[in-house]
C-alpha atoms as one frame of an Amber mdcrd trajectory, in Angstrom:
protein
 -65.058 -19.503  -3.383 -62.121 -21.230  -1.743 -59.787 -18.284  -2.497 -62.020
 -15.467  -1.311 -64.072 -16.449   1.698 -65.150 -12.903   2.580 -65.397  -9.399
   1.160 -62.260  -8.419   3.148 -60.270 -11.071   1.247 -61.418  -9.613  -2.070
 -60.410  -6.097  -0.988 -57.041  -7.330   0.317 -56.330  -9.098  -2.953 -57.331
  -5.998  -4.935 -54.923  -3.871  -2.872 -52.060  -6.298  -3.594 -52.966  -6.500
  -7.283 -52.931  -2.734  -7.664 -49.619  -2.548  -5.746 -48.075  -5.012  -8.230
 -49.508  -3.073 -11.145 -47.986   0.157  -9.820 -44.648  -1.543  -9.155 -44.399
  -2.605 -12.813 -45.168   0.812 -14.222 -41.935   2.217 -15.839 -42.609   5.824
 -14.817 -43.249   4.910 -11.178 -40.198   2.630 -11.080 -37.997   5.420 -12.454
 -39.332   7.985  -9.965 -39.027   5.542  -7.067 -35.481   4.562  -7.992 -34.355
   8.187  -8.335 -35.936   9.129  -5.007 -34.488   6.106  -3.196 -30.897   6.457
  -4.402 -30.891  10.227  -3.851 -32.327  10.211  -0.328 -31.242   6.942   1.238
 -30.462   7.042   4.958 -29.063   4.330   7.196 -29.991   3.419  10.753 -28.380
   0.715  12.883 -29.214  -1.113  16.087 -26.968  -3.590  17.913 -27.978  -7.222
  18.148 -27.803  -9.183  21.387 -24.281 -10.251  20.439 -23.339  -6.698  19.482
 -24.511  -5.265  22.809 -21.913  -7.350  24.588 -19.045  -7.105  22.087 -19.129
  -3.525  20.810 -17.548  -1.285  23.443 -15.666   2.026  23.305 -12.530   0.408
  21.865 -14.326  -1.692  19.232 -13.792  -0.699  15.570 -17.568  -0.810  14.980
 -18.504   1.438  17.907 -19.663   4.303  15.644 -22.280   1.995  14.078 -23.748
   0.795  17.372 -26.469   3.431  17.568 -26.818   5.069  14.169 -29.928   7.025
  13.273 -30.865   8.166   9.762 -27.345   8.965   8.604 -27.249  10.039   4.913
 -25.326   7.774   2.589 -23.291  10.790   1.408 -21.685  10.895   4.865 -20.236
   7.380   4.430 -16.786   6.894   2.976 -16.118   3.637   1.063 -14.144   2.092
   3.923 -16.859   2.968   6.467 -19.537   1.374   4.308 -17.486  -1.817   4.001
 -17.087  -1.888   7.781 -20.832  -1.363   8.168 -21.635  -4.368   5.967 -18.958
  -6.427   7.715 -20.512  -5.657  11.120 -23.883  -6.773   9.779 -22.420  -9.991
   8.333 -20.776 -10.755  11.677 -24.158 -10.471  13.400 -23.247  -7.490  15.556
 -25.737  -4.959  14.157 -28.881  -4.833  12.063 -29.082  -2.264   9.262 -32.261
  -0.480   8.229 -32.432   1.562   5.014 -34.876   4.471   4.681 -35.522   6.979
   1.897 -36.341  10.410   3.355 -35.881  13.670   1.485 -34.485  16.922   2.868
 -37.931  17.975   4.075 -38.273  14.819   6.152 -40.835  13.253   3.797 -40.982
   9.736   2.440 -41.949   9.130  -1.186 -45.452   8.134  -0.019 -45.915  11.511
   1.638 -44.314  13.426  -1.211 -46.717  12.044  -3.828 -49.756  11.944  -1.562
 -51.770  14.345  -3.728 -51.587  11.906  -6.654 -53.525   9.091  -4.985 -55.722
  10.792  -2.351 -58.733  13.060  -2.675 -59.061  15.996  -0.292 -62.646  15.300
   0.774 -64.284  14.350   4.075 -66.873  11.749   3.103 -66.596   8.347   4.770
 -66.503   6.556   1.416 -63.793   8.910   0.123 -61.729   8.379   3.281 -62.081
   4.615   2.913 -60.910   4.795  -0.707 -57.998   6.986   0.402 -57.049   4.411
   3.025 -57.097   1.568   0.500 -55.046   3.526  -2.031 -52.535   4.533   0.653
 -52.211   0.913   1.723 -51.650  -0.180  -1.862 -49.079   2.554  -2.547 -47.282
   1.691   0.697 -47.056  -1.987  -0.336 -45.824  -0.938  -3.784 -42.916   1.105
  -2.465 -41.996  -0.433   0.894 -42.690  -4.108   0.209 -41.795  -4.403  -3.468
 -39.701  -1.623  -5.015 -37.591  -0.507  -2.066 -36.670  -4.082  -1.183 -35.371
  -4.562  -4.711 -33.521  -1.251  -4.622 -32.012  -2.047  -1.236 -30.362  -5.192
  -2.611 -29.276  -3.318  -5.732 -27.871  -0.447  -3.697 -25.935  -2.697  -1.309
 -24.377  -4.665  -4.173 -23.627  -1.558  -6.219 -22.116   0.479  -3.395 -20.287
  -2.535  -2.006 -18.595  -3.232  -5.355 -17.813   0.451  -5.837 -16.288   0.697
  -2.357 -14.193  -2.402  -3.026 -12.884  -0.922  -6.267 -11.989   2.370  -4.580
 -10.087   0.659  -1.760  -8.473  -1.769  -4.229  -7.287   1.210  -6.274  -5.721
   2.608  -3.082  -3.872  -0.694  -2.664  -2.737  -0.425  -6.287  -1.300   3.037
  -5.680   0.727   1.707  -2.743   1.938  -1.295  -4.742   2.808   0.931  -7.710
   5.323   2.828  -5.586   7.251  -0.438  -5.229   6.830  -1.513  -8.844   7.393
   1.853 -10.466  10.969   2.426  -9.288  14.029   2.042 -11.490  16.841  -0.321
 -10.584  20.016   0.908  -8.885  22.568   1.316 -11.695  25.375   1.739  -9.176
  25.108  -1.968  -8.306  25.245  -3.277 -11.883  28.217  -5.217 -13.188  30.224
  -7.931 -11.463  29.406  -6.743  -7.959  28.050  -8.222  -4.755  25.498  -7.010
  -2.239  25.291  -8.062   1.417  21.910  -8.404   3.100  21.522  -8.562   6.893
  18.430  -9.650   8.823  18.648 -10.356  12.558  16.129 -11.508  15.194  15.496
  -9.386  18.298  18.288  -9.922  20.811  17.423 -12.062  23.834  19.573 -12.137
  26.971  20.136 -15.727  28.035  20.600 -16.883  31.593  24.249 -17.698  32.387
  25.195 -16.779  28.765  24.404 -20.246  27.421  26.992 -21.232  24.837  25.834
 -22.937  21.652  22.330 -21.401  21.689  20.933 -20.400  18.284  18.090 -18.226
  19.555  20.012 -15.053  18.596  21.320 -16.315  15.260  20.378 -14.151  12.296
  21.677 -14.248   8.759  23.877 -12.331   6.356  23.635 -13.300   2.693  25.750
 -12.561  -0.358  23.880 -11.863  -3.596  25.401 -11.053  -6.986  24.337  -8.062
  -9.087  21.980 -10.231 -11.179  20.101 -11.377  -8.051  21.717 -14.818  -7.800
  22.224 -16.178  -4.294  25.911 -16.885  -3.554  26.163 -17.898   0.098  24.937
 -17.110   3.599  26.534 -17.149   7.024  25.239 -16.737  10.547  25.402 -13.459
  12.459  24.605 -13.090  16.135  21.999 -10.452  16.987  24.262  -9.318  19.834
  25.005  -6.511  17.347  21.569  -5.139  18.277  22.114  -5.482  22.038  22.314
  -2.417  24.227  24.736  -1.824  27.107  27.115  -4.581  25.973  30.021  -2.670
  27.514  28.853  -3.795  30.951  28.893  -7.512  30.023  32.274  -9.006  29.157
  30.763 -12.109  27.534  28.476 -10.065  25.257  31.318  -7.699  24.401  33.504
 -10.626  23.272  30.595 -12.114  21.319  29.964  -8.783  19.601  33.624  -8.371
  18.664  33.763 -11.903  17.259  30.655 -11.267  15.166  32.139  -8.032  13.795
  35.372  -9.857  12.874  33.436 -12.527  10.943  31.511  -9.849   9.077  34.669
  -7.845   8.347  36.406 -10.934   6.944  33.494 -11.613   4.580  33.377  -7.982
   3.464  37.099  -8.093   2.648  36.559 -11.347   0.724  33.670 -10.188  -1.493
  34.173  -6.397  -1.430  30.437  -5.644  -1.751  29.180  -2.367  -3.199  26.401
  -2.160  -0.629  25.267  -3.584   2.703  21.480  -3.713   2.997  19.470  -3.879
   6.234  15.830  -4.913   6.405  13.719  -2.358   8.295  11.585  -4.905  10.128
  11.866  -3.637  13.735  13.162  -0.784  15.851  16.432  -2.559  16.627  17.169
  -2.674  12.876  17.222   1.135  12.780  19.660   1.271  15.705  21.854  -1.392
  14.083  21.796   0.469  10.753  23.065   3.687  12.368  25.574   1.820  14.545
  26.945  -0.108  11.574  27.249   2.987   9.392  28.766   5.251  12.052  30.824
   2.868  14.217  31.195  -0.741  13.077  32.110   0.018   9.465  34.629   2.647
  10.588  36.285   0.184  12.969  36.812  -2.358  10.167  39.464  -0.151   8.495
  38.501  -1.077   4.956  40.193   0.585   1.982  36.963   0.575  -0.064  33.950
   0.938   2.175  30.543  -0.255   0.871  27.432   1.872   0.895  25.049   1.204
   3.782  21.300   1.389   3.239  18.092   0.258   4.880  15.083  -0.690   2.761
  11.332  -0.763   3.030  10.425  -4.161   4.591   7.006  -4.549   2.930   8.159
  -6.731   0.023  11.035  -8.556   1.741   9.017  -9.566   4.824   6.187 -10.858
   2.667   8.498 -12.602   0.173   9.915 -14.766   2.958   6.414 -16.239   3.449
   5.551 -16.841  -0.219   5.373 -20.201  -1.948   7.938 -19.020  -4.496  10.659
 -18.524  -1.872   9.685 -21.760  -0.142  10.385 -23.609  -3.387  13.633 -21.754
  -4.083  15.055 -21.965  -0.552  13.320 -24.850   1.247  16.019 -25.228   3.925
  16.468 -21.562   4.843  14.882 -19.818   7.811  12.793 -16.682   7.492  15.684
 -14.328   8.343  17.793 -15.694   5.492  14.889 -15.354   3.059  14.252 -11.780
   4.214  17.913 -10.896   3.704  17.906 -12.390   0.167  14.749 -10.517  -0.739
  16.138  -7.264   0.711  19.245  -7.586  -1.487  17.219  -8.314  -4.598  14.848
  -5.458  -3.869  17.755  -3.035  -3.575  19.050  -4.254  -6.957  15.757  -4.089
  -8.876  12.505  -3.331  -6.997  10.345  -4.273 -10.003  11.815  -7.744 -10.442
  11.609  -8.551  -6.738   8.043  -7.303  -6.393   7.175  -9.213  -9.563   7.859
 -12.568  -7.941   4.943 -11.950  -5.561   2.668 -12.442  -8.588   3.847 -15.980
  -9.337   1.087 -17.306  -7.094  -2.298 -15.529  -7.053  -2.857 -16.527  -3.430
   0.378 -14.786  -2.441  -0.252 -11.369  -3.915  -3.879 -11.021  -2.790  -2.887
 -11.860   0.786  -0.468  -8.915   0.908  -2.275  -6.481   3.228  -1.938  -2.947
   1.855  -5.012  -1.514   3.571  -6.543  -1.873   7.060  -9.705  -3.347   5.457
  -7.820  -5.781   3.246  -9.701  -8.756   4.717 -12.996  -7.323   3.420 -11.853
  -7.006  -0.195 -12.777  -9.412  -2.967  -9.779 -11.457  -4.075 -10.979 -11.469
  -7.690 -11.305  -7.674  -7.886  -7.962  -7.158  -6.141  -6.149  -9.712  -8.302
  -7.507  -8.241 -11.555  -6.486  -4.701 -10.591  -3.014  -5.877  -9.544  -2.563
  -7.733 -12.823  -3.636  -4.681 -14.823  -1.215  -2.494 -12.869   1.647  -4.906
 -13.461   0.941  -5.056 -17.203   1.013  -1.245 -17.406   4.312  -0.968 -15.523
   6.089  -3.803 -17.365   5.042  -2.535 -20.792   6.166   0.994 -19.966   9.597
  -0.379 -19.006   9.907  -2.752 -21.968  11.409  -6.216 -22.203  14.896  -7.050
 -23.481  14.386 -10.455 -25.026  18.117 -11.208 -25.281  18.448 -10.976 -21.503
  16.436 -14.179 -21.119  19.526 -16.288 -21.773  21.425 -15.120 -18.694  18.708
 -14.025 -16.247  15.964 -16.495 -15.372  14.273 -14.109 -12.934  14.005 -11.460
 -15.637  12.160 -13.926 -17.887   9.115 -13.761 -15.602   8.346 -10.294 -16.979
   7.598 -11.619 -20.476   4.141 -12.960 -19.620   2.990  -9.423 -18.774   3.899
  -8.005 -22.194   0.807  -6.968 -24.160  -0.382  -9.650 -26.566   1.293 -12.440
 -24.601   0.177 -14.388 -21.588   1.437 -17.268 -19.475   1.104 -19.873 -22.240
   2.369 -17.793 -25.194   5.264 -16.349 -23.178   6.321 -19.820 -21.987   6.315
 -21.083 -25.571   8.248 -18.032 -26.757  10.890 -18.491 -24.033  11.278 -22.131
 -25.009  11.862 -21.135 -28.654  14.319 -18.382 -27.693  16.423 -20.770 -25.616
  16.142 -23.475 -28.255  17.355 -21.019 -30.888  20.480 -20.473 -28.785  21.482
 -17.190 -30.419  20.660 -13.592 -29.703  17.787 -12.035 -31.584  19.060  -9.227
 -33.857  15.849  -7.623 -35.084  12.155  -7.582 -34.261  11.408  -9.160 -37.620
  13.176 -12.319 -36.398  10.340 -12.754 -33.900   8.263 -13.771 -36.917  10.881
 -15.463 -39.101  12.761 -17.428 -36.409  10.427 -17.667 -33.432   7.258 -18.098
 -35.547   5.147 -15.480 -33.757   1.829 -14.928 -35.495   1.104 -11.559 -37.171
  -1.621 -10.583 -34.678   0.563 -11.337 -31.653   3.484  -9.489 -33.252   1.376
  -6.367 -33.804   0.356  -6.388 -30.113   3.744  -7.047 -28.520   6.389  -5.739
 -30.946   6.489  -2.203 -29.529   7.210  -3.467 -25.992   9.991  -5.926 -26.869
  13.284  -4.102 -27.238  16.440  -5.372 -28.889  19.565  -3.540 -27.815  21.527
  -2.682 -30.964  25.236  -2.042 -31.379  27.465  -2.000 -34.418  29.506  -4.918
 -33.099  26.519  -7.269 -33.348  26.080  -7.177 -37.079  25.349  -4.781 -39.900
  22.042  -6.526 -40.418  20.226  -4.810 -37.532  17.551  -2.176 -37.142  18.474
   0.546 -34.616  14.801   1.503 -34.221  14.222  -1.909 -32.618  15.726  -0.424
 -29.439  12.903   2.120 -29.150   9.243   2.036 -28.194   8.346   2.921 -31.787
   6.151   0.243 -33.323   7.446  -1.349 -36.566   4.319  -0.077 -38.316   5.525
   3.495 -37.607   9.168   3.020 -38.637   8.552   4.853 -41.901   7.364   7.923
 -39.960  10.480   7.866 -37.763  12.754   7.542 -40.813  10.915  10.352 -42.555
  11.445  12.647 -39.537  15.139  11.764 -39.366  15.581  12.242 -43.105  14.195
  15.770 -42.876  16.237  16.719 -39.827  19.403  14.838 -40.775  20.626  13.578
 -44.117  20.503   9.817 -43.661  20.671   7.035 -46.182  17.902   4.596 -46.990
  17.609   1.336 -44.991  19.056  -0.715 -47.813  22.312   1.297 -47.991  25.577
   0.015 -46.539  26.105   2.767 -43.943  22.464   3.050 -42.816  23.010   1.297
 -39.484  26.102   3.302 -38.584  24.491   6.639 -39.432  21.303   5.768 -37.505
  23.253   4.786 -34.392  25.197   8.056 -34.519  21.981  10.075 -34.872  20.220
   8.254 -32.018  23.251   8.881 -29.809  22.818  12.656 -30.248  19.397  13.579
 -31.604  18.737  16.838 -29.752  18.084  18.654 -33.055  14.801  16.778 -33.413
  13.228  19.017 -30.766  13.339  21.916 -33.251  11.402  19.953 -35.855   7.908
  21.288 -36.726   5.703  18.354 -35.770   2.384  20.051 -36.513   3.321  20.783
 -40.110   4.668  17.249 -40.533   1.458  15.713 -39.139  -0.582  17.806 -41.583
   1.451  16.353 -44.448   0.742  12.844 -43.174  -2.955  13.645 -42.959  -2.975
  14.972 -46.529  -1.384  11.681 -47.640  -4.390   9.841 -46.209  -2.726   8.518
 -43.044  -5.148  10.241 -40.656  -4.488  12.398 -37.608  -0.970  11.497 -36.411
   0.074  14.443 -34.247   0.108  12.479 -30.961   1.906   9.573 -32.634   4.506
  11.903 -34.132   5.101  13.549 -30.744   5.660  10.172 -29.111   8.019   9.140
 -31.912   9.975  12.403 -31.478  10.349  11.808 -27.735  11.438   8.230 -28.306
  14.045   9.188 -30.926  15.530  11.723 -28.519  15.681   9.210 -25.633  15.309
   5.599 -26.864  13.625   3.459 -24.218  14.364   6.007 -21.499  13.368   4.751
 -18.075  10.470   7.010 -17.080  10.216   5.571 -13.600  11.389   7.515 -10.531
  15.042   6.785  -9.709  15.999   4.352  -6.983  15.823   6.181  -3.671  17.861
   5.332  -0.572  15.867   6.019   2.589  17.012   8.927   4.701  16.203   9.447
   8.389  12.838  11.124   7.689  11.849   8.370   5.260  12.785   5.737   7.846
  10.346   7.328  10.294   7.417   7.104   7.871   8.299   3.625   6.601   8.642
   2.248  10.115   5.599   4.096  11.464   3.290   2.936   8.656   4.752  -0.585
   8.371   6.108   0.028   4.891   2.921   1.395   3.305   4.102   5.020   3.071
   7.675   6.151   2.583   7.674   9.941   2.899   5.892  12.928   4.413   4.088
  13.681   1.145   1.442  11.125   2.198   1.007  12.743   5.624  -2.579  13.843
   4.871  -3.662  10.548   3.316  -6.526   9.285   5.562  -5.335   5.699   5.035
  -2.011   6.652   6.612  -2.150   5.551  10.250  -0.143   8.641  11.244  -2.506
  11.073   9.523  -3.684  13.896  11.813  -7.015  12.971  13.393  -6.688   9.199
  13.024  -7.636   7.114  16.065  -5.011   4.575  17.146  -4.693   1.940  19.856
  -1.576   2.638  21.923   0.049   1.014  24.945   1.211   3.031  27.951   4.931
   2.441  28.600   5.588   5.082  31.271   4.808   8.420  32.880   6.659  11.663
  32.241   7.496  13.872  35.236   8.961  17.331  35.630  10.923  18.025  38.768
   9.683  21.111  40.676  11.923  24.158  40.505  12.832  26.376  43.450  10.270
  28.866  42.220   7.556  26.155  42.258   8.513  25.057  45.773   8.532  28.583
  47.132   5.108  29.447  45.707   3.445  26.126  46.448   1.037  25.643  49.328
   0.378  22.146  50.710  -3.084  20.974  49.728  -5.353  20.202  52.669  -8.476
  18.599  51.318  -9.587  17.279  54.712  -8.435  18.878  57.971  -6.373  15.830
  58.898  -5.183  14.819  55.381  -2.390  16.501  53.404  -1.115  15.821  49.866
   1.984  16.819  47.914   1.269  19.853  45.714   3.337  18.319  42.865   2.731
  14.556  42.634  -0.572  14.791  44.617   0.390  11.805  46.809  -1.015  11.880
  50.375   1.426  12.548  53.246   0.862  12.148  57.020   1.092  15.847  57.973
   2.384  19.144  56.679   5.826  18.728  58.287   6.541  15.657  56.111   5.645
  17.319  52.800   8.989  19.057  52.266  10.906  15.921  53.204   8.807  14.067
  50.653   9.542  16.732  47.992  13.283  16.517  48.639  13.553  12.715  48.766
  10.850  10.740  46.971   8.658  13.101  44.960   8.779  12.313  41.235   7.583
  15.797  40.428   4.693  17.122  38.402   3.120  14.547  36.052   3.100  16.216
  32.617   1.937  13.281  30.493   2.403   9.663  29.494   4.682   7.795  27.098
   2.933   5.425  24.718   3.960   2.866  22.133   2.137   2.422  18.806   1.455
  -0.958  17.229   4.133  -0.231  14.620   6.762   0.243  17.349   6.971   4.034
  17.276   6.866   5.851  20.604   4.611   8.801  21.331   3.708  11.287  24.018
   0.320  12.455  25.325   0.377  15.559  27.508  -1.847  15.746  30.570  -3.868
  18.567  28.999  -4.856  16.240  26.146  -6.045  13.408  28.413  -9.768  13.478
  29.137 -10.843  14.415  32.674  -7.412  14.726  34.335  -7.280  18.366  35.332
  -7.164  17.866  39.113  -6.503  14.128  39.291  -3.438  11.908  39.450  -2.878
  10.046  36.171  -1.422   7.113  38.114  -4.758   6.566  39.887  -6.540   5.273
  36.791  -3.789   4.717  34.190  -1.022   2.163  34.506   1.895   0.843  32.465
   0.780  -1.807  29.945  -2.738  -0.402  29.628  -4.107  -0.113  26.065  -5.951
   3.135  25.339  -7.296   4.964  22.279  -5.462   8.089  21.185  -5.828  10.530
  18.314  -2.841  11.789  16.274  -2.347  15.561  16.542   1.229  15.838  15.178
   4.191  13.772  13.969   7.872  14.610  14.312  10.318  12.674  12.114  13.310
  13.866  14.145  12.165  12.025  17.273  12.270   8.459  15.995
């Protein structure tokens, strides 16, 4: 008929039909899927575009010629790079499934579909069955599994790298505020551009103008004034104009410090000159000001402040300020309360997901990253708690409310409107229902995370347990524990509040209470297993709403090295072995050559050296290996113009740190001059073998 014009067409169709039938068999699908996912191997070949673009310095060079590499050898970040190289058209990826014995699934199950006989008809049937089985696995099942595998592993790799970003962000969120700056105090923030020497010392130029801002202890911006970055200049003693400009800048700063008497002066660690200025200000400039009450001097991680200056939130708040002023404001606010300042990055979803916390940030899904960031923020905010009465005086603090469990952007906005409309402080959690009209379900979800600071001066009609993480549904358990440890009155008595406040102020005796026996009593009363709940209540009674976050940490010299070297992602040596840390041992970095390091020959070297004579009429210096006319000129060259023995090269990392590579660690330089094939400004690849914080 019109479909089958020959016997070969009938056989071909039968082979395809049987391949489809095999591909739909559940047992075969299960075996094929298990074999494929357990033994998948990846091979790569460069495309025409990739042949020209991928060289030794390209990030995808390891994928250029890849042959049957097991998937177990791929880390999540490498797999993302592999898919990115394929999407960019630089390589083609081929997936194979080969077991440890080097067999494919067709070879492994060969005895199931072939007969071990030598007849021509049997061999023909074996060929047809093999063809059908091959189509079943290679053309149908493995193509499906390849798509499934790529999607599955791609999503899993994205989640793993996103979780790494969350860990880095958590170190900024999960840090308590600096209590030493609370009260009616001021903080100065300084952010300066890199100093540029102008021809003829042009007066009136603003190219070196930075900013110093004054921020109150609640994060409110007070004022800003211009500071010249001549403070960062080197060798100003040799330039009278720069020396006068520096002294005038110091006098302006000293006058402002005397006016506001700040508790702290904060520098933004955005470049190498900021580190030099920080040390100079702390050791020299501040001493020369002769102040009776000197402020603390600190330098902060620039990750949040540098990014905040570019966000839409800061553009709306300070539309007429330059980036240095915004950085200084953010640095001050970060030093006051890292959580609140980092929180403002979440006001716009586009802002937070564009914060690069990983080298492969551009390959991550914005939806996955945003959801994980939101979940992290909810966990941190709820662990800290929210003081609802602080909303009246601190607008920035109000942004935390939408991350309280049970609330969201709409419910929190409505609740804030009702709180401000009410106009009075909330005394108890029960007023959230009676006055602010919160529904019962929402109250059950959020009540334990909204704290109300209690004191006897407020009113007798308060509940001291409202200033704890204990949920109102568990108040009766907390009172029962206190009644057995202390002799307290019932909640309806006149001195209940006073006695409860006294007990919560010193409740160390609760640690001796037998919680296991008490939880058994609750279980016998039909309340279920409550041991974990009772333990949490005990801890909360001993330290009501204690801040469990790490204390605010001022960077020391070692921390400055790691913050500056990793561009704010890592802040101490404890992350030295993290493979995502650019300074981790073994990591490959792109560095720029900034100079050569020489060692002058000693008398012992000169005495033992013999002039090298490679060709009868050509001599070279035994130290710098430069050619000289004849052997009589060698010693004159050594005395006058020889730089000495080349021992290595100085390099500069992308972050701004400097490094050193010894000649022994440079490939193929044993008997050659480094200057012959390396030059200043050349970009080379180098591997980290050690890091020394003391040589910043």
